[in-house]
C-alpha positions, -999 to 999 in steps of 0.1 A, spaced: 0 0 0 12 35 -8 22 57 21 20 95 21 51 109 6 58 78 -16 67 86 -52 49 66 -79 72 63 -109 43 61 -133 32 96 -124 66 113 -128 69 137 -157 99 129 -178 101 164 -193 126 191 -185 127 205 -150 120 240 -163 95 236 -192 101 258 -222 139 263 -216 162 243 -237 191 267 -238 200 292 -264 189 284 -299 213 278 -327 204 310 -346 209 331 -314 243 314 -308 252 320 -344 244 357 -341 264 359 -309 295 344 -326 291 367 -356 288 398 -334 318 388 -314 339 381 -346 330 415 -360 339 432 -327 373 413 -326 382 422 -361 374 459 -356 393 460 -323 424 443 -338 423 466 -368 422 497 -346 451 487 -323 478 504 -345 459 537 -343 455 537 -304 471 567 -287 478 560 -250 463 584 -225 483 597 -195 473 569 -171 482 542 -197 515 559 -206 525 562 -170 521 525 -164 538 516 -196 568 539 -188 572 524 -153 571 489 -167 595 498 -195 621 518 -175 622 500 -141 632 466 -130 611 444 -107 625 461 -76 619 496 -90 583 487 -99 576 475 -64 591 507 -50 572 529 -75 539 513 -64 539 534 -33 537 566 -53 509 555 -76 473 566 -69 459 530 -72 468 498 -55 488 472 -73 469 444 -89 
């Protein structure tokens, strides 16, 4: 005899846990890949024309001109903490 709380295997739904969600469709995934590819191509094409701003140039010059010990020492004078 069935007791309260027993699960009858014949009454279980074999469908997905969240009905209607099967993940992103192929066409949506295709569009995402296409948009990312266009973004990547445009970004890579623009890199040679990038002019560094002051904050980028400061970090680049520190990395270029100082050794590891100098970089650690210089971190105390920078306005942001080291990553």
